[in-house]
N, C-alpha and C positions, 0 to 999 in steps of 0.2 A: 750227354750221355742218353737221355731216354729220347730225346727229339732225335738224333741221329737214326736209332732204332724205330720211330714212327716214319722217316723218308725212307729207311732203308725196307720196310715195311708196306709202304704206299702201293708199288708197283704191284708185289705180289697179291695184295689185298684187291687190287684193282683185277688181276687176272682171274683169281680166284671167283670173285663176283660176274665178270664175264662169264666164266665156264658155269656158275650156279646159275644165271638165265638161260644157256642153253637147254639146261639137263628138265629146269621146270618149262620150259616152254616145251620140249618133247612133251612132258605129261600132261599139257594144257591140248597139245594137238590130236592126244589119242583120246583124252576126255571129251575135245569137239566131234572127231571121229565116231565117238559111240552114241552121243547125244543126237549128230544126223543122222543116222541108221535112225534112229528110237522115232527122231520126231516124224523123218520121214514115212515109216511104216503106219506110223498110227494118223497122218494129217490126210490121207489120199483111204478109198473106198476099200471095202474089203474084197468084193468081185476081183480087184485087178491087182496084180501083186505091187505090191509097194516098189521093188527097182525097178519096173518098166516104167513108172510114172517118176523117178526121179528127175529132178531138174536138171539138168546138163551142169551147172555150175557143180553142184553137189557129187551128181558122179566122177566129174573129173578131179575134184579136189580128193575124194575118198580113194581116188585111183593112186594118185600123187603125193598127197599132204603129208603121206606118214615117212616121207623118207625128208621133211624141213630140217629137224636136228642135224643131219648127214650134211645136206647142203651149207645151213647156215656156219656150222663150226668149219669146215673145211674148202668153202668155196671162195671165203673173202671179199673182194671187190665182186666177184659173180654175184651176189647177196643182190637181185635189182627190185627194180618198183613190182615186176610181175608178181612178185612172190607176197607183199604187200595187199597188191589188190585181191590175188587167193583168200587171204584170209577173210577181206572186205566183203568177199559174197560168199563164201561161208559163214559169218556172223550175220550177213542178209538172209539166206537160205534158211540157217536155222531158225530165224526171226518170223519170216515169212511163215514157215511150218508151222510156228507156236499159233500164227494168227489163224492158218486156214482150223487148225483144230479146234477153236475158240470160236469158228465163225465167222472170224474177222479175217483183216486182210486183204491182199490184190485177189479181183474178181468175187469177193465177195461185199459188195458194198462200202468197202474201205478199202482207199491206196495204198496203204500201210506207210502213210509220212512220215510215221516216226523214226527216226535214227536207231542202229544200235553200234554200240562200241566197237570200233576196229580190229580189238584183238580180245581174245578172254584173257583175265590175271587171277589171282588167286582170290580179288575182291569178286570176282563174278561167282568163284569157287565156292567161297566162304560165308560171304559177308550177307546180311538179309539186304534183298532187293531195296528196299525203304533207305537202308545206308551206305547203297553200293555208291551213288553220284555223289557224295560228299566225299568220299574215300578219294574218287577220282579228282574231284576238284581241290583238293588238296596234296594232289599227285602220290599217293601213299603207296602206288604200285610201282612207283618211279623212285627207288632212293639213292640215285645217283646224285639227282640237286641237292639232297640233306646232308649227305657227303662233302660234296663240294663245300656248302657251307657250314660244317662242322671243322671240316681239317684246318683252318685257320686258326679257331677256336682251339685245338689239341695242342698246334704249333707252340700259341703266347704260352699258355698253362703248364704246358711241359718248360718253356725257356725259363718262366718264374719260379718255379720249383727249387730247394734248396739243392745248392751241387750234391752228389750224391745220394739223393733219394727220387721215390717216385711222384709223380704227378697225384694232385688230390682225387681221390678215386669218386665222393662225393661234388666234387665242383664237375669231375669232367661228365656225371651224369645227367647233372640240371644244365651241362651246357647243351649235351648232344638231344636231352627233350626239349631242350629250348628252339636247337636249330630246326628239328622236325616240324615243331608251332610256327614257327617265325616263316621257316618253309613254305609251309601249308598257306599261312596268310597272305605270304607273298604270291601264292600261286590265286587264292582266291582274290585278291585286289586285280592281280592283271587281266582274269577274266571275266570280270564285273566291267573293266574300262575297256576291255577289249572282243567284247561279245561280238558288237558288230564285222569287227576285223576279222574274225575266226571263223566263221562263217562261209567267209570266201579263201579261206587257207586249207590247203589237202590237208596237210598234218593237224591242224587244232579245230575242224571243222566240228567235232565228234566228244568236243569239252563239253561237261555238264552244262553249265549257262547258255553256250552258244548254242546249243540242240534243243534246248529246252525242257532236260531232266530236270532242271530246279530251273526257279523263277529268280529273278534279281535279288527279290526280297528275302527268298531263303537264302542267298549266298551272303547277304549282308549278316544275316543274323545267324551264319556260321562262321562268317569272319569275328563277326562278334564274342563268338563262347571260344573260338581259338585265340584271340588277342587277351582273353580273362585269363584265360590256363596260364598262357605265358607270362602275365602279370604275377601270376603266383608263384612262378618261377624266379622272376625279378627281384621281387623282394624280400628272394633268401641272402642275396648278395649285399654285400657292404654299400653305404648311401651313395658313393662316389660311382660305384660301378651300376647304382641303380638310374641316376643320373645319364651319366654317358649312355645307356641300354637305350633307354629312353628315347634320346634324341637320335637314336637308326631310325624310328618310324618314319621322318620326314623321309627321308630316302627310300625305305618302301615303299611307301604309300608317292611317290612322285616317279620311281622310275619306271611303271608301265608308261606314261605320258612321252618320257625319253624318245621313241624311237620313230614319234611325228615331228616332234622339234629338232633332233639332231642324227649326226651318221655315227656317232658314236655312243647308242645306249649301253653299247657292253661295256665303254669303262665305267659309266654310270652305274652298271650292274658291278662292276668290280669295286666301287666305293661300299656300294653295299654288302654284299655277299663278305667281305671281306672287315667287317666292323668287329666280329669277332677276335680279329687280332687283336686290337685295342682292349676290348672289352676282357678278355682271358687274361691279358696282364694285370687288368686293375682287380679282376676278382681276387686274384692272390697277395697283388701287395698294395693294394688302398691306392696306389695312384699309377702314373705312366712315365716310363725310363723312353724318352724321345730317340736318343741312339739306339735305341733296340725295338722298341715296338715301330717305330714310321717305317725303317724300310723293311719290316717285316711285313707293316701293313702295302706298303708301296708293291712287295714280291708278290703278296697275293692278288692283286690289282691287277698288273703286270700275267698274272697266269691267269687271270679272267678273260682277259684280253683276248687270249691263247684260246684255250676250250671252248669261250662262246660265241668268238670269230668263226670257228670249226662247225661251232651247232648253226651257226645264223645262216651258213652257205645253205642248207638245206630249204630254207624257205625263200633264197634271194628272185627265184623268179616268182612267187606268190606276192613279196613284199612288192616287188616294181608295179607287179597289176593295182593292190590296194594303196600303193603310194606309202608306205611303211620305210622304215631307213634304219639300216645296219651298217657296219665293219664292213663284212662281207659284200656288200655294194659299195661302199667306199673305196676299197681297197682292189676288188675286181683281180685281174690278173695277178698281180701283184701282192697279194694275200701272203705267199711263203716269206716274201721277204720279208713282209711287216710282221708275220707272227715271229719269224727268226730273230728281230730286234727284240718283240716282247719278251721271249724265251731268254735271250742271253740278259735279259734288263734282269728277270724274274730273279735268274741265279744266281746275278750279282749282288740285286739285294739282298736278298738272304743269307748269301754268306756274309755281306756287311753287318747283316744282321749277329750272325754269330760270331764275328771279331768281337763288338761290341758288347758280348754277351758272353766272350771269354770261353765260346765253348770248347771242348779238346777235337782233339785230329778222328775220333770215328764221327763226327759230324759231316766233316769236310767228305770222307770218304763215300759218308751215304748221300751228300749232293754231288758227287760225282752219278752214282748210278742213279741218283733223280734226274739229271740234265740227261744222262743218256736214253732213257724214256721218253724226256719231252723232243728230244732232236728227234727220236725218230716218230713218233707222233707229227712232229711238223714237218718233217720231208716225205714221208711215205702216204701222209691221206693225198687221197683227190677228192680237190674240192668242188668237181663237177659231177661225184656221185653221191647222193642224198645218203644211201645206206653206207659206203666209207666213211662219209661226214661221221655218222651216228656212232658207228664202230670205235672210231677215232677218239668222240669224245667219252663215250660209255670207258673206254680205257683211262681216261682222266683220274 
């Protein structure tokens, strides 16, 4: 019964998170406008009105960028790359205005080589500047990855709970914290190994290591800290779970290499991201029940193949240029058919796990609702549109 509720609520949670992102980004845009006006005012001479010397990119953005929230929430697939570049231009304008005020930047003996992040987030607004690169390295401003990592843990912990009882709150909290740390560690490893590739890909060129905000050594030190904190969580589980959890590190460290070796890195990510389906059950029961956890684990792998293939379609042009591989490139125009097969396998495996766990009718009713959302995402995604791929991925 609790698992049924989690499945039923997952779609609602995704929708609410998406709307929250819209509202948060609208606030960020308003803040950026205020900073832009201030930066322009203080960056140029007092004799000439600041507005007359405002760079064209800033004037253009100040005139039209306030409509971002309306466009994003109501335009759907019309939210195209032009809006992304308008964000980049605003960030660059703010950066150069700040440099001008400090006596550096274009035209002041400094070419302003240092890049800035493509968009502001709560990290830029609230964290100290020295901490910001580490927070971005761990993707703390993009929680969707942590959610995707924690859901299989929640499913297995809930299924392992005694009939008629709620899942253990302490275990859920430990796995939630562990998911945050492990996802951050995985992103750090990925950015360290891919720093040469990231500089050539539009979506990743401003990541902290690739852009030079952090040196590889600092990245390694941060990785060590995350793993140490993760170890502190792992040792609170039973011995069997400690061994099982530690064994996942091989997958975590080797995943970033898969895109160089195979067209199926998304399948390898599925094996990595859904390890919690095994670990959650083990943390409660002290052992594994293959009849329940293997289908549950496989359902997560198939689910990952769906959402990460959609995600990979954003980078397929850049991937071709730099020579890395993905299922998006492997499937090409047949992606929808492949995704449909993976979606069917995901739901079938989840149903089999429920049968073996002897779950009741509400579980299957919730599974029908989850199937509807998955089908909508697969059959409405436009794999030729980066914006629509990102939108559908966020809804997972």
